[in-house]
C-alpha positions as a Markdown table, in Angstrom:
| # | Residue | x | y | z |
|---|---|---|---|---|
| 1 | Met | -2.8 | -60.9 | 21.6 |
| 2 | His | -0.1 | -63.1 | 23.0 |
| 3 | Phe | 3.6 | -62.0 | 22.8 |
| 4 | Thr | 5.8 | -64.9 | 21.7 |
| 5 | Ser | 9.6 | -64.7 | 22.3 |
| 6 | Tyr | 12.1 | -65.2 | 19.6 |
| 7 | Lys | 13.6 | -68.5 | 21.3 |
| 8 | Leu | 9.9 | -70.1 | 21.7 |
| 9 | Tyr | 9.2 | -69.2 | 18.0 |
| 10 | Ala | 12.5 | -70.8 | 16.7 |
| 11 | Ala | 12.3 | -73.8 | 19.0 |
| 12 | Ile | 8.9 | -74.6 | 17.5 |
| 13 | Ala | 9.2 | -73.7 | 14.0 |
| 14 | Phe | 13.0 | -75.1 | 13.5 |
| 15 | Glu | 13.8 | -77.3 | 16.5 |
| 16 | Thr | 10.5 | -79.1 | 17.0 |
| 17 | Thr | 11.6 | -82.4 | 18.8 |
| 18 | Thr | 14.8 | -81.5 | 20.6 |
| 19 | Met | 15.8 | -81.5 | 24.3 |
| 20 | Ser | 16.2 | -77.9 | 23.9 |
| 21 | Thr | 12.7 | -77.3 | 23.0 |
| 22 | Val | 11.5 | -79.2 | 25.7 |
| 23 | Gly | 13.5 | -76.7 | 28.1 |
| 24 | Val | 12.1 | -73.7 | 26.4 |
| 25 | Leu | 8.6 | -75.1 | 26.7 |
| 26 | Ala | 9.2 | -75.9 | 30.4 |
| 27 | Lys | 10.4 | -72.3 | 31.0 |
| 28 | Glu | 7.2 | -71.1 | 29.3 |
| 29 | Leu | 5.1 | -73.0 | 31.6 |
| 30 | Leu | 6.6 | -71.1 | 34.6 |
| 31 | Ala | 6.1 | -67.7 | 33.2 |
| 32 | Glu | 3.9 | -65.4 | 35.1 |
| 33 | Gly | 1.1 | -63.2 | 33.9 |
| 34 | Lys | -2.2 | -61.8 | 34.3 |
| 35 | Gly | -4.7 | -64.5 | 35.1 |
| 36 | Thr | -7.2 | -64.6 | 32.2 |
| 37 | Trp | -9.0 | -67.3 | 30.2 |
| 38 | Lys | -6.8 | -66.6 | 27.1 |
| 39 | Arg | -3.7 | -67.0 | 29.2 |
| 40 | Phe | -4.9 | -70.2 | 30.7 |
| 41 | Phe | -5.5 | -71.6 | 27.3 |
| 42 | Arg | -2.2 | -70.3 | 26.1 |
| 43 | Trp | -0.7 | -72.2 | 29.1 |
| 44 | Leu | -2.8 | -75.2 | 28.2 |
| 45 | Ala | -1.4 | -75.0 | 24.6 |
| 46 | Ile | 2.1 | -74.9 | 25.9 |
| 47 | Leu | 1.4 | -77.9 | 28.1 |
| 48 | Ser | 0.2 | -79.7 | 25.3 |
| 49 | Met | 3.2 | -78.9 | 23.2 |
| 50 | Phe | 5.6 | -79.9 | 26.1 |
| 51 | Leu | 3.9 | -83.3 | 26.7 |
| 52 | Ser | 4.0 | -84.0 | 22.8 |
| 53 | Thr | 7.5 | -83.2 | 22.4 |
| 54 | Phe | 8.7 | -85.0 | 25.5 |
| 55 | Tyr | 6.6 | -88.4 | 24.4 |
| 56 | Val | 8.1 | -88.2 | 21.0 |
| 57 | Leu | 11.6 | -88.0 | 22.3 |
| 58 | Ser | 11.1 | -90.7 | 24.9 |
| 59 | Phe | 9.2 | -93.1 | 22.5 |
| 60 | Pro | 12.3 | -95.0 | 21.3 |
| 61 | Thr | 13.3 | -95.6 | 25.1 |
| 62 | Leu | 9.8 | -96.8 | 25.6 |
| 63 | Leu | 10.0 | -99.4 | 22.8 |
| 64 | Ala | 13.2 | -100.6 | 24.0 |
| 65 | Ala | 11.7 | -101.0 | 27.6 |
| 66 | Met | 8.7 | -102.8 | 26.2 |
| 67 | Thr | 10.8 | -105.5 | 24.3 |
| 68 | Gly | 14.1 | -107.1 | 24.5 |
| 69 | Tyr | 15.9 | -110.4 | 25.4 |
| 70 | Ile | 15.6 | -111.9 | 28.6 |
| 71 | Thr | 16.7 | -115.0 | 30.5 |
| 72 | Thr | 14.3 | -118.1 | 30.3 |
| 73 | Ser | 13.4 | -119.9 | 33.4 |
| 74 | Glu | 13.1 | -123.7 | 33.9 |
| 75 | Thr | 11.9 | -126.1 | 36.6 |
| 76 | Tyr | 14.4 | -127.9 | 38.5 |
| 77 | Val | 13.8 | -130.3 | 41.1 |
| 78 | Ser | 16.3 | -131.2 | 44.0 |
| 79 | Asn | 17.1 | -134.9 | 44.6 |
| 80 | Ser | 18.0 | -136.5 | 48.0 |
| 81 | Ser | 21.7 | -135.5 | 47.4 |
| 82 | Gly | 21.0 | -131.8 | 47.1 |
| 83 | Asp | 21.6 | -131.9 | 43.6 |
| 84 | Leu | 19.4 | -129.8 | 41.1 |
| 85 | Leu | 18.0 | -131.7 | 38.1 |
| 86 | Lys | 16.0 | -130.1 | 35.0 |
| 87 | Phe | 12.3 | -131.1 | 35.3 |
| 88 | Asp | 12.0 | -132.3 | 31.7 |
| 89 | Gln | 14.5 | -135.2 | 33.0 |
| 90 | Leu | 11.7 | -136.7 | 34.9 |
| 91 | Val | 10.6 | -140.2 | 34.0 |
| 92 | Pro | 7.1 | -141.7 | 35.2 |
| 93 | Val | 7.7 | -144.9 | 37.3 |
| 94 | Arg | 5.1 | -147.7 | 37.0 |
| 95 | Tyr | 6.7 | -150.5 | 39.5 |
| 96 | Phe | 9.1 | -150.3 | 42.2 |
| 97 | Ile | 10.6 | -153.5 | 43.3 |
| 98 | Glu | 11.9 | -153.6 | 46.7 |
| 99 | Asp | 14.1 | -156.5 | 46.7 |
| 100 | Pro | 15.5 | -156.6 | 43.1 |
| 101 | Val | 18.7 | -158.4 | 44.1 |
| 102 | Arg | 16.8 | -161.7 | 44.4 |
| 103 | Val | 16.2 | -161.9 | 40.7 |
| 104 | Glu | 19.5 | -160.1 | 39.9 |
| 105 | Leu | 18.2 | -157.0 | 38.8 |
| 106 | Val | 20.0 | -153.7 | 39.2 |
| 107 | Glu | 17.1 | -151.3 | 38.9 |
| 108 | Met | 14.5 | -151.0 | 41.6 |
| 109 | Ser | 12.3 | -148.4 | 39.8 |
| 110 | Ile | 10.6 | -149.7 | 36.6 |
| 111 | Thr | 9.7 | -147.0 | 34.1 |
| 112 | Met | 7.1 | -147.1 | 31.5 |
| 113 | Ser | 9.1 | -147.5 | 28.9 |
| 114 | Glu | 10.6 | -150.7 | 30.2 |
| 115 | Thr | 7.9 | -152.8 | 28.8 |
| 116 | Glu | 9.6 | -156.3 | 29.0 |
| 117 | Leu | 10.3 | -155.7 | 32.8 |
| 118 | Ile | 6.7 | -154.7 | 33.1 |
| 119 | Glu | 5.3 | -157.8 | 31.3 |
| 120 | Ser | 7.7 | -160.0 | 33.6 |
| 121 | Ile | 6.3 | -158.4 | 36.8 |
| 122 | Glu | 2.7 | -158.8 | 35.3 |
| 123 | Asn | 3.2 | -162.4 | 34.6 |
| 124 | Cys | 4.9 | -163.1 | 38.0 |
| 125 | Arg | 1.9 | -161.2 | 40.0 |
| 126 | Cys | -0.7 | -162.9 | 38.0 |
| 127 | Arg | 0.2 | -166.6 | 38.5 |
| 128 | Ser | -0.6 | -166.2 | 42.1 |
| 129 | Lys | -3.3 | -163.4 | 42.1 |
| 130 | Arg | -5.2 | -165.0 | 44.9 |
| 131 | Asp | -2.3 | -165.0 | 47.0 |
| 132 | Phe | -1.3 | -161.5 | 46.6 |
| 133 | Ile | -2.6 | -158.6 | 48.6 |
| 134 | Glu | -3.3 | -155.3 | 47.2 |
| 135 | Gly | -3.1 | -152.5 | 49.6 |
| 136 | Val | -0.5 | -150.3 | 51.7 |
| 137 | Leu | 3.1 | -150.8 | 52.0 |
| 138 | Gln | 3.5 | -153.4 | 54.8 |
| 139 | Ser | 7.3 | -154.4 | 54.5 |
| 140 | Glu | 9.8 | -153.8 | 57.0 |
| 141 | Gln | 10.9 | -150.6 | 55.4 |
| 142 | Pro | 8.1 | -148.1 | 55.8 |
| 143 | Ala | 6.6 | -145.7 | 53.4 |
| 144 | Thr | 8.8 | -142.7 | 52.9 |
| 145 | Asp | 8.4 | -139.0 | 51.7 |
| 146 | Trp | 10.1 | -140.2 | 48.5 |
| 147 | Tyr | 8.5 | -143.3 | 47.2 |
| 148 | Gly | 5.3 | -142.8 | 49.1 |
| 149 | Gln | 2.4 | -145.9 | 49.1 |
| 150 | Gly | 1.9 | -146.0 | 45.7 |
| 151 | Asp | -1.6 | -146.9 | 44.1 |
| 152 | Ala | -1.3 | -150.7 | 45.3 |
| 153 | Tyr | 1.2 | -153.1 | 47.1 |
| 154 | Tyr | 1.7 | -156.4 | 45.9 |
| 155 | Val | 3.4 | -159.5 | 48.2 |
| 156 | Ala | 2.4 | -163.3 | 48.7 |
| 157 | Asn | 3.9 | -165.9 | 50.8 |
| 158 | Val | 3.9 | -168.5 | 48.2 |
| 159 | Ser | 6.8 | -169.5 | 45.9 |
| 160 | Thr | 6.8 | -167.7 | 42.5 |
| 161 | Lys | 8.4 | -168.0 | 39.4 |
| 162 | Trp | 10.1 | -165.2 | 37.6 |
| 163 | Glu | 11.2 | -165.0 | 33.9 |
| 164 | Tyr | 13.0 | -162.2 | 32.3 |
| 165 | Ala | 15.6 | -161.8 | 29.5 |
| 166 | Gly | 15.8 | -165.6 | 28.9 |
| 167 | Glu | 16.3 | -166.3 | 32.8 |
| 168 | Thr | 14.2 | -168.1 | 34.9 |
| 169 | Tyr | 14.0 | -167.6 | 38.9 |
| 170 | Asn | 12.1 | -169.9 | 41.3 |
| 171 | Leu | 11.7 | -167.7 | 44.4 |
| 172 | Glu | 10.9 | -169.3 | 47.8 |
| 173 | Pro | 8.3 | -167.3 | 49.8 |
| 174 | Pro | 7.8 | -164.7 | 50.2 |
| 175 | Ser | 7.4 | -163.3 | 46.5 |
| 176 | Leu | 8.9 | -160.2 | 45.4 |
| 177 | His | 7.7 | -156.9 | 47.2 |
| 178 | Ile | 6.3 | -154.8 | 44.4 |
| 179 | Met | 4.9 | -151.3 | 44.6 |
| 180 | Arg | 2.6 | -150.2 | 41.8 |
| 181 | Tyr | 2.1 | -146.6 | 40.8 |
| 182 | Lys | -0.6 | -145.1 | 38.5 |
| 183 | Lys | 0.1 | -144.6 | 34.7 |
| 184 | Asn | 1.3 | -141.1 | 34.1 |
| 185 | Pro | 2.8 | -141.1 | 30.7 |
| 186 | Lys | 3.1 | -137.1 | 30.8 |
| 187 | Ile | 5.7 | -135.1 | 32.5 |
| 188 | Glu | 3.2 | -133.2 | 35.0 |
| 189 | Ile | 2.4 | -133.2 | 38.6 |
| 190 | Pro | -1.1 | -134.7 | 39.1 |
| 191 | Pro | -3.5 | -132.4 | 41.4 |
| 192 | Glu | -4.7 | -135.3 | 43.3 |
| 193 | Asp | -3.3 | -138.7 | 45.0 |
| 194 | Arg | 0.1 | -137.3 | 44.6 |
| 195 | Gly | 1.3 | -140.3 | 46.6 |
| 196 | Ala | 0.2 | -142.7 | 44.1 |
| 197 | Phe | 2.4 | -141.4 | 41.3 |
| 198 | Ala | 6.2 | -141.5 | 41.2 |
| 199 | Tyr | 9.1 | -140.4 | 39.0 |
| 200 | Ile | 12.7 | -140.9 | 38.6 |
| 201 | Leu | 15.1 | -138.0 | 38.4 |
| 202 | Gly | 17.0 | -139.2 | 35.4 |
| 203 | Pro | 20.3 | -141.3 | 35.4 |
| 204 | Gly | 22.9 | -141.5 | 38.1 |
| 205 | Glu | 22.9 | -142.6 | 41.7 |
| 206 | Thr | 19.1 | -141.7 | 42.1 |
| 207 | Trp | 18.2 | -143.7 | 39.1 |
| 208 | Asn | 16.8 | -146.4 | 41.3 |
| 209 | Phe | 14.9 | -144.2 | 43.7 |
| 210 | Pro | 11.4 | -143.1 | 42.9 |
| 211 | Tyr | 10.1 | -139.6 | 43.9 |
| 212 | Thr | 6.4 | -139.0 | 44.5 |
| 213 | Ala | 4.6 | -136.1 | 43.0 |
| 214 | Gln | 4.2 | -134.5 | 46.4 |
| 215 | Tyr | 7.8 | -134.6 | 46.9 |
| 216 | Leu | 8.3 | -132.7 | 43.7 |
| 217 | Leu | 5.9 | -130.0 | 44.7 |
| 218 | Asp | 7.8 | -129.4 | 47.8 |
| 219 | Asn | 11.2 | -129.5 | 46.3 |
| 220 | Ala | 10.6 | -127.8 | 43.0 |
| 221 | Ser | 11.8 | -124.4 | 41.9 |
| 222 | Cys | 12.3 | -122.0 | 39.0 |
| 223 | Lys | 15.6 | -121.2 | 38.2 |
| 224 | Pro | 17.1 | -118.9 | 35.2 |
| 225 | Ser | 18.5 | -120.9 | 32.3 |
| 226 | Glu | 21.5 | -120.7 | 30.2 |
| 227 | Thr | 19.3 | -119.4 | 27.1 |
| 228 | Tyr | 17.7 | -116.3 | 26.3 |
| 229 | Gln | 14.3 | -115.6 | 24.5 |
| 230 | Trp | 12.6 | -112.4 | 23.1 |
| 231 | Gly | 10.7 | -110.9 | 26.0 |
| 232 | Phe | 7.6 | -108.7 | 25.6 |
| 233 | Ser | 6.1 | -106.7 | 28.3 |
| 234 | Tyr | 2.4 | -106.5 | 28.2 |
| 235 | Ile | 2.3 | -103.9 | 31.1 |
| 236 | Phe | 4.4 | -101.5 | 29.0 |
| 237 | Leu | 2.4 | -102.2 | 26.0 |
| 238 | Phe | -0.9 | -101.1 | 27.9 |
| 239 | Met | 1.0 | -98.1 | 29.0 |
| 240 | Val | 2.4 | -96.8 | 25.7 |
| 241 | Ser | -1.1 | -97.5 | 24.3 |
| 242 | Ile | -2.7 | -94.9 | 26.8 |
| 243 | Phe | 0.4 | -92.6 | 26.1 |
| 244 | Asn | -0.3 | -93.1 | 22.1 |
| 245 | Phe | -4.0 | -92.1 | 23.0 |
| 246 | Ile | -3.2 | -89.0 | 24.9 |
| 247 | Trp | -0.7 | -87.9 | 22.4 |
| 248 | Ala | -3.1 | -88.3 | 19.6 |
| 249 | Cys | -5.8 | -86.4 | 21.5 |
| 250 | Ile | -3.4 | -83.5 | 22.0 |
| 251 | Met | -2.2 | -83.3 | 18.3 |
| 252 | Ile | -5.7 | -83.4 | 16.9 |
| 253 | Gly | -7.0 | -80.9 | 19.5 |
| 254 | Met | -4.2 | -78.6 | 18.6 |
| 255 | Trp | -4.7 | -79.0 | 15.0 |
| 256 | Leu | -8.3 | -78.2 | 15.1 |
| 257 | Asp | -7.6 | -75.2 | 17.3 |
| 258 | Thr | -5.1 | -73.9 | 14.7 |
| 259 | Arg | -7.5 | -74.4 | 11.9 |
| 260 | Cys | -10.7 | -72.8 | 13.5 |
| 261 | Gly | -8.9 | -70.0 | 15.3 |
| 262 | Ser | -5.8 | -69.0 | 13.1 |
| 263 | Arg | -6.2 | -66.0 | 10.9 |
| 264 | Met | -3.3 | -67.1 | 8.9 |
| 265 | Tyr | -4.8 | -70.6 | 8.3 |
| 266 | Lys | -8.0 | -69.3 | 7.2 |
| 267 | Ser | -6.5 | -67.1 | 4.8 |
| 268 | Gly | -4.7 | -69.9 | 3.2 |
| 269 | Arg | -1.2 | -68.5 | 4.4 |
| 270 | Arg | -0.1 | -71.4 | 6.5 |
| 271 | Pro | 3.5 | -70.7 | 8.0 |
| 272 | Gly | 5.6 | -73.4 | 6.5 |
| 273 | Leu | 9.3 | -73.9 | 6.8 |
| 274 | Leu | 10.5 | -71.3 | 4.4 |
| 275 | Arg | 7.8 | -68.7 | 5.2 |
| 276 | Ser | 8.6 | -69.1 | 8.9 |
| 277 | Ile | 12.4 | -68.5 | 8.0 |
| 278 | Met | 11.5 | -65.2 | 6.0 |
| 279 | Asp | 9.2 | -63.8 | 8.8 |
| 280 | Tyr | 11.8 | -64.5 | 11.4 |
| 281 | Ser | 14.7 | -63.0 | 9.7 |
| 282 | Ala | 12.7 | -59.8 | 8.9 |
| 283 | Ala | 11.5 | -59.6 | 12.6 |
| 284 | Ile | 15.2 | -59.7 | 13.7 |
| 285 | Arg | 16.1 | -57.1 | 11.3 |
| 286 | Ala | 13.4 | -55.0 | 12.5 |
| 287 | Glu | 14.5 | -55.4 | 16.0 |
| 288 | Ile | 18.2 | -54.8 | 15.7 |
| 289 | Gly | 18.6 | -53.2 | 12.4 |
| 290 | Thr | 20.4 | -53.8 | 9.0 |
| 291 | Glu | 23.5 | -54.6 | 11.0 |
| 292 | Ala | 22.1 | -58.0 | 11.9 |
| 293 | Glu | 23.5 | -59.6 | 8.8 |
| 294 | Tyr | 27.0 | -59.0 | 10.0 |
| 295 | Leu | 26.8 | -60.2 | 13.4 |
| 296 | Glu | 28.0 | -63.6 | 14.8 |
| 297 | Glu | 25.6 | -66.2 | 16.3 |
| 298 | Glu | 26.4 | -65.0 | 20.0 |
| 299 | Glu | 26.3 | -61.5 | 19.2 |
| 300 | Leu | 22.7 | -61.8 | 17.4 |
| 301 | Arg | 21.6 | -63.8 | 20.7 |
| 302 | Lys | 22.7 | -61.2 | 22.9 |
| 303 | Arg | 21.1 | -58.3 | 21.0 |
| 304 | Val | 18.0 | -60.0 | 20.6 |
| 305 | Arg | 17.9 | -61.0 | 24.5 |
| 306 | Asp | 18.7 | -57.3 | 25.6 |
| 307 | Ser | 16.3 | -55.8 | 23.3 |
| 308 | Gly | 13.2 | -56.9 | 25.1 |
| 309 | Gly | 11.4 | -57.4 | 22.1 |
| 310 | Ala | 8.9 | -60.4 | 21.0 |
| 311 | Leu | 6.8 | -61.5 | 18.0 |
| 312 | Val | 3.1 | -61.1 | 17.5 |
| 313 | Val | 0.7 | -61.5 | 14.7 |
| 314 | Pro | -1.1 | -58.2 | 14.6 |
| 315 | Lys | -4.8 | -58.1 | 13.7 |
| 316 | Thr | -4.5 | -56.2 | 10.5 |
| 317 | Glu | -1.7 | -58.3 | 9.0 |
| 318 | Leu | -1.3 | -62.0 | 8.0 |
| 319 | Arg | 2.4 | -62.4 | 9.2 |
| 320 | Val | 4.6 | -62.6 | 12.3 |
| 321 | Thr | 6.3 | -59.3 | 13.0 |
| 322 | Arg | 8.4 | -57.7 | 15.8 |
| 323 | Ala | 6.4 | -56.0 | 18.8 |
| 324 | Asp | 7.6 | -54.0 | 21.7 |
| 325 | Thr | 6.7 | -55.5 | 24.9 |
| 326 | Gly | 7.6 | -52.6 | 27.1 |
| 327 | Val | 10.1 | -54.4 | 29.1 |
| 328 | Asp | 13.7 | -53.2 | 29.3 |
| 329 | Gly | 15.8 | -56.2 | 28.4 |
| 330 | Leu | 18.8 | -54.4 | 29.8 |
| 331 | Lys | 17.4 | -54.2 | 33.3 |
| 332 | Lys | 19.3 | -56.7 | 35.7 |
| 333 | Arg | 16.7 | -59.2 | 36.9 |
| 334 | Ser | 16.8 | -61.4 | 40.0 |
| 335 | Trp | 16.9 | -65.3 | 39.6 |
| 336 | Lys | 13.2 | -65.7 | 40.4 |
| 337 | Arg | 12.2 | -63.1 | 37.8 |
| 338 | Ser | 14.4 | -64.8 | 35.3 |
| 339 | Leu | 12.8 | -68.1 | 36.1 |
| 340 | Thr | 9.4 | -66.8 | 35.5 |
| 341 | Arg | 9.8 | -64.3 | 32.7 |
| 342 | Gly | 9.7 | -66.9 | 30.1 |
| 343 | Ser | 12.1 | -68.1 | 27.5 |
| 344 | Thr | 14.6 | -65.7 | 26.0 |
| 345 | Phe | 18.0 | -65.9 | 24.2 |
């Protein structure tokens, strides 16, 4: 049989999930004794109760760590001036006119939504299609890291006619210098031919200056935004799932061991709360005497601690009773012995 201290019995029966119980169980783990298989299995049971109690106490903290509000991140692009602009402000460019002042245009970059301007460019280009050269940029201003080479370049050494918004311009040679980019209605960075796509970064001083997809790749970054979102950590979810499985195995194992190995359970005399109170009170009265009813809390603790007694279930009985451990509780102990003696009041 194994002796159980008054404090351990009280912690398990009446204070199941408290930090005090964790401390009592931790001290029981350090208790010294004869190395036998029975003592090992008792130590294993104490360890299981320690882990189970600690996990139940830490479960709210684990849930809080698994969920919560976190800042959202958004993609920003740095323009030529060093300003950060949101990625969703990008607008795909279809044409880029190098010399728009010849037709009194302010905008150099023509976006996909400017259908009237696109139609004027198409008409101007198609009138002298034979004379236009489709190829890389050949103007005096070379291609840069921003607007690149585009998909095709149009220029002709002929007179052209430009019609837009009810105005007509008869242009002397050469024609307008027009860069064409591939169509890309979605705001995304194409994986290939990055120089053949271009975007503008929203209204402002850079409105008329296109940026290639390669430029966006080199100058884009994720930054925290001003909004928050509900977050969920799948790593913590995986960890908590493992902890739940271990905790469930411990609880089922202890329940099966109690059902199969306890004489009290087999006889149908399960020690519930009231039964535990009655047995515990009777054991203290037997330990201290009838005067226990008139002692204060601290005096009761001191008398029980100094008595050196413990609790046990005798083989001939089906209830918890007092037992003499043969250890003098009044004897002064060293700090090492106090640490390895087990729990006590």
